[in-house]
C-alpha positions as CSV (number, residue, x, y, z in Angstrom):
1,X,-77.6,58.0,35.9
2,X,-77.7,56.0,32.4
3,X,-75.6,58.3,30.8
4,X,-72.8,58.5,33.3
5,X,-72.5,54.6,32.9
6,X,-72.5,55.4,29.3
7,X,-69.9,57.4,29.4
8,X,-67.6,55.1,31.8
9,X,-68.1,52.4,30.0
10,X,-67.9,53.5,26.0
11,X,-64.3,54.6,26.6
12,X,-63.5,50.7,27.8
13,X,-65.6,49.6,24.9
14,X,-63.6,51.1,22.3
15,X,-60.7,49.9,23.9
16,X,-61.7,46.2,24.3
17,X,-62.7,46.8,20.0
18,X,-59.2,48.2,19.6
19,X,-57.5,45.6,20.8
20,X,-59.2,42.8,19.6
21,X,-58.4,44.7,16.3
22,X,-54.8,44.7,16.8
23,X,-54.4,40.9,17.7
24,X,-56.4,40.4,14.2
25,X,-53.9,42.6,12.3
26,X,-50.9,41.4,14.0
27,X,-51.9,37.7,12.8
28,X,-52.1,38.8,9.5
29,X,-49.3,40.3,9.4
30,X,-47.4,37.2,10.4
31,X,-49.4,35.0,7.8
32,X,-48.1,37.1,5.5
33,X,-44.5,37.2,6.8
34,X,-44.7,33.1,6.8
35,X,-45.9,33.4,3.2
36,X,-43.8,36.1,2.1
37,X,-40.4,33.9,3.5
38,X,-42.0,30.6,1.8
39,X,-42.4,32.3,-1.1
40,X,-38.8,33.7,-1.5
41,X,-37.1,30.4,-0.9
42,X,-33.5,30.7,-1.9
43,X,-31.4,27.9,-3.6
44,X,-29.3,25.6,-1.5
45,X,-26.2,27.1,-1.8
46,X,-27.7,30.9,-1.4
47,X,-29.8,29.7,1.9
48,X,-26.8,28.5,3.6
49,X,-24.9,31.9,3.2
50,X,-28.0,34.2,4.1
51,X,-28.5,31.9,7.5
52,X,-24.7,32.4,8.3
53,X,-25.3,36.1,7.5
54,X,-28.3,36.5,9.4
55,X,-26.7,36.3,13.1
56,X,-29.8,37.1,15.3
57,X,-32.4,34.2,13.3
58,X,-34.6,36.6,12.4
59,X,-34.7,36.4,8.7
60,X,-33.5,39.5,7.8
61,X,-29.3,40.5,7.2
62,X,-28.9,43.1,9.2
63,X,-26.1,45.7,8.2
64,X,-24.5,45.1,11.1
65,X,-24.3,41.5,10.6
66,X,-22.8,41.5,7.1
67,X,-19.5,42.3,8.1
68,X,-18.3,38.6,7.9
69,X,-18.7,38.7,3.8
70,X,-16.8,41.3,2.2
71,X,-18.9,41.2,-1.0
72,X,-22.5,42.5,0.7
73,X,-20.9,44.3,3.1
74,X,-19.3,46.6,0.3
75,X,-22.9,46.4,-1.6
76,X,-25.4,46.4,1.1
77,X,-27.3,50.0,0.4
78,X,-27.6,48.6,-3.4
79,X,-29.5,45.8,-2.0
80,X,-31.7,47.2,0.2
81,X,-34.1,47.9,-2.3
82,X,-36.8,49.2,0.5
83,X,-34.4,51.1,2.6
84,X,-35.4,49.6,5.5
85,X,-31.8,48.9,6.6
86,X,-31.5,45.1,6.3
87,X,-31.7,42.7,3.2
88,X,-34.9,39.9,3.4
89,X,-34.0,36.5,1.3
90,X,-35.1,38.5,-2.4
91,X,-32.8,41.4,-1.9
92,X,-30.4,39.1,-0.8
93,X,-30.8,37.0,-4.0
94,X,-30.7,40.6,-6.1
95,X,-27.8,41.6,-4.6
96,X,-25.2,38.6,-5.0
97,X,-26.5,38.7,-8.9
98,X,-24.2,40.9,-10.2
99,X,-26.0,42.1,-13.0
100,X,-29.3,43.3,-11.1
101,X,-26.8,45.2,-8.6
102,X,-24.9,46.8,-11.7
103,X,-28.0,47.9,-12.8
104,X,-29.2,49.7,-9.6
105,X,-25.8,51.4,-9.0
106,X,-26.3,53.0,-12.4
107,X,-29.9,54.1,-11.9
108,X,-28.9,55.7,-8.3
109,X,-26.0,57.4,-9.8
């Protein structure tokens, strides 16, 4: 009888443990994101431009959001350094720095 109970309870214990681990991972990821955002603070003029382009306010500029800025729209793919389909603040800052973007364009040829 104890073996039957153990067979029933063991999966539940594993699930509870996994859920607890997921919550801890999510908390760490949120803390990492906040730290990265703080570390990647932009100069005020670039922050205003970034915020204006970030239509949904998620802290990233997605390709569908850049239509309002011809320069960023034209060079979006060069700025998306990690190829995730969006620009974070650091990628945006690099993108508007024409020297950095020109070097990346040469490397991708």
